N, C-alpha and C positions, 0 to 999 in steps of 0.2 A: 205629504207630497202629492198623493193621488187627489186629495181634495183641492189643493191649490192649482195643480195642472189641469184638472177637470173643469174647475170653475173658470179659470182664465181661458181655457180652450173654447168654452161656450160663450163667454162674455167678451173676450178680447179686450179692446181698449175701452169698452163700455163699463168695465169693472170699476167700482168706486168704493174705496175704503175696504172694510173686511168682507170676506166672502159671504158671511152670514147676512150682511146688510143688503146683499144683492139677490137673496132668495125671495120669491113672491110669497105672500101670505097663503097659508094652507098647511097640509100635513107635513110637507117637506121642511118648512120653516120650524114647525113645532118639534119635529124629531131632531133637527139640527140644534135647536135651542136646548132641548133636553140633554143631548150629548154634551153640549158646551157647559151647561149647568153642572152636570155630573163631573166633568173634567175639572172645572174650577173648584168645586167642593173638595174633591180628592187632593188636588195639588196644593191649594191654599190652606186646607186643613193641616196637611203635613208641614208646610212652611210656617203656618201660624203656631203650631205646637212647638216647633223648634225655636222660633223667636220668643214666644212667651216663656218657654222653659229657660232660655238664656237670661231673660229679664228677671225671672223669679230667682234663679241661682245667683244673679248679681246682687239683687236686693236682700236676699236672705238665704245664705248657703245651707243653713241647717233646716230652715222651714221648708225648703223646696223638696227635701227628701223625707219629710214627715207625713205620714198618712193619718192626719188628724184634722180637727176643725180649723186650726190655725193655718195649716198648709193649704187646705182646700179653699179657705176664705181668701187667702192671698192670691191663689191661682185664679179664682173667679174674678177678683178685682182687676188683675192684670189682663185677663182675656177681655173683659168688658171695656177696659180703657183702651186696649189695642183696637178693638172693633170700632169704638167711638172715634178714635183718631183716624182710622182708615176712612170712615164715612165722612168725617170733617174735611179731610184732604181731598176726597173725591168730589165733594160739593163745592169746595173752595175754588177749584179749577173749572171754569165754565167750558173749556174745550178739552175735556178729560180724554176722549178718544184720540184726538190728535196729539195730546201730551203723551199718552201711552205709546203711540207710534213713534214720536220723537225720541223718547227715552229708550224704547226697544231698539230702534235703529242705531242709536248711539252706543248703548251699553252691551246689547246682546252679542253683536259680532266680536267685540273685545273680550267679553267673558267666555264665550263659547268657542271661539276660534283662536284668538291671539294668546290668551293666558294658558290654555292647555298645551299649545304648541311650544311656547317658551318654557313651560315647566318640564315638558318631555325632553326638550333639547338640553336643558340644564341638568336633568337627571342623567341623560346619556353621556354628557361630558364629564360629570363629576363622579358618578357611581356605576354607570352601566358597563363600563369597560369597552374594549375595542369592538366586540361583537354587537354592541348596542348602537354603534355609529350608523346613522341613516345612510341608506344606499342612494345612488343618483336618482333613481325613480322616486324614492321617498322625498328627497330634497325638492324634486319637481312638484310633487303633490303638495308639499308644505308651502312652496312658493305660490302655487295656485290658490290655496286656501287663504294665505295671508293677503294676496291681492284681492280676493273676493271680499274678505273682511274689511279691508281698507275702502274698497269701492262702496260697500254698504254703509260704512260709517260716514262717508262723504255724501252719498246720494240721498239716503233716507232723511237725514236731518235737513238737507237743502230743500227737498220737496215738501217735507212736513212744515218747515218754517214758511214756505211759500203759501201753503194751504192755510196756516194759522193767520198770516198777515192778510190774506185775501178775505177771510171770513171774520176778521176781528170785530167788525161792527155788528155782526149777526149773532155773536156768541151770547151776549147779555152779561149781566152781572153775576158774581158768585152767589150761590144759593138760590138763584132764580129758576123758575120752572122752564125746562127745555123740552120741546117735542122731539123725541128720538125716533119717531116712526115705528114704534114697537107694536102698535095695535092697528088693526084696519079701521077702527073707529076714530083714530086721531085725525084732526083736520089736516095736519101737515103731511100725512102719509100719502095723500093724493094731491098735494098742492103744486103750484106752478114752479116754486123754487126748489123743492125736493120731493121726489116721488119714489116710493119703493116700487120695484118692478112688479108689474101686474096690476098696478093701481091707476092705469091710464084712464079708466072709465070714470074716475072721480074728478077729472079736470073739468 
């Protein structure tokens, strides 16, 4: 919240895409990228272990609980296959960043706001008893959260689809090389069409 509010306070309507894409090259960008890398490693390592464990259990219930060559060989094969599939899908979609934004704006509000609220209300109605019934203040808060979720699920996909359709001719084909403006040595980092903040001297 602090990162988002601080970033948009300084950038205002000039903010484009993720906050990280608006940080000029330098120590600040390096520190932010290191924090993001650590965050991704931790969260996706946890998610990956859960997913691969479920696949392993589905394929071989006995082998997934054995601490031997067979179990570890199966585990290694599943992890490598999952990693390869992730890379393949990421390269298959040329507008991966916009695709993540589209899916996040569509699915995240539903999963993080709507489903927990509905599950809580169902529990309160069937198992919670009279004391678990939400108060008027809680009903107001629930209504605000649901309205916010609906607004996000409508607005974010709309603007994401606008961006995707506007840039459709610039995305290129799947598996083609795209300049992401990650390095200050990239030609596109200071180009006329897209420039990372602080690269004006390259124009």
